[in-house]
Steps between C-alpha positions, in 0.01 A plus 500: 500500500482776770184696533541872420474737795164651589468879468262696714360851437696794622236571759542154655872504510711583803801730502783471250859499618844559361483592132197480275454418136193621307432340165218543248239218532304405181180313498511117452509164652756345730732274307813314583744250360802277577771373265643150514874439446411390151348841428151356512255765627194419727237769539245565770191710564340519846289204394744258354826421323568426135778318328473691168398845388237360277335346808498822704144658526445729214492818710854432603640343186661801344696542822616143474604533136693817582684331788600210275622739229686754719647290779871484476563145611875524454516783741288310751726192478805715543349657812392175684546126489148453643260717296208284606528626852412857383142616443441803285190696585333767295192627323344377172377854389153519365218751445288520816326815395804740497637585155869440423709508191490117472794501258707691757404324824678157526287196508681393818674723753713355773442595865650249742766238511493211745834339591455149628860491599472792737128444579411859438358727244773740356487864579335730230837620366639144485186358328500779247870423427423132453220570247715744315781253464266229376341727234163506667337852560448597859271762650628849421625681796338834607731540800795297614662467842306787653523531887160377622486781755518755221271327254152661470273198440194708585516655156356173357182572689416748212495431124728793446772340703568229258809526269487503119471148348775346304243326283198715463411865423428619851576416855584139615199284590661370802827484704679226704684617816756274661787515747780253553334357814230347288229753570299569187177671383316600185324809434263554203386825334195328361418163647505230219192278495243310299234723332191372322573466131268507200711240346351242731175515301683377182574149372852370435458557129394864551789553731737355239360730243555797729854410621641308199440748220721494191690800640566314834607192310741708287646665805546159671681360202721802479592459868596135462846362413586542138641150447161361375497224754220634715272674257277204452133534579549344838811716574314828413186393688707419815683828496192710419288332768775547764534873397124549523480329832766735635390824346121465539503303821259740667246452223535121444561353844273488808632355822803373314292304242442573135147629444421262227626154391876546461516205273229632279667841490838347396328297226322808362825696510680216314218509239545872457880458467455228239265722293750787533781284366287339223256774389417328171371178667 
């Protein structure tokens, strides 16, 4: 699987040429996937690859589930006879200290498409078109095909220069600037980063009590498929834990690792789900 391209800061990037795309950049982790001719999806984080969504690290798991659910495999098969030569790169969105409407922002947004056949990453417009055809959300465009010579990138030096967000009440947290020559840069209004959290002082059971309340369990069940096949204790636990890992990432992770025993947290969440489903026991 092809590694996703590195993105430097705007201050460290040279001149842009031709026409420029500016897209809203949400907070999250780099995530990519490939699709075998059979339709089987392999996922990858910067640290490893995974053959099933359930095996993906919990902070990326909602993205993996969304890709599996939304990817139009028929459209992909119609477009190419070698889907496994394509790598799809994007962002597994998560809370890194900047608030979003987490029901509005997709769990995964596509950014780049690598074509093994041509040996290149597609241009921003072509990549966006591919994600759209496959039913996978792509980064929303702020500006398309703007002449680089007439694009004021200096506005991103100031907070007031950032456009309104498509996913939150207020300005975008960041933007990605790209041209068709492969030059790219990110600019952030507020730099995402790890902040010390009071949650680190709590045990896995205490964290479960805080993040797996009856209201949270009820909301999780309501958001799950209504066919009854996944609303087991394990199914609800897995969905709730993945949602919590995504929406409370800044509070519950430090240097990419869960602040308590993840296994103990999952067990405590499962116990609370069981009590919710069987209150008389």
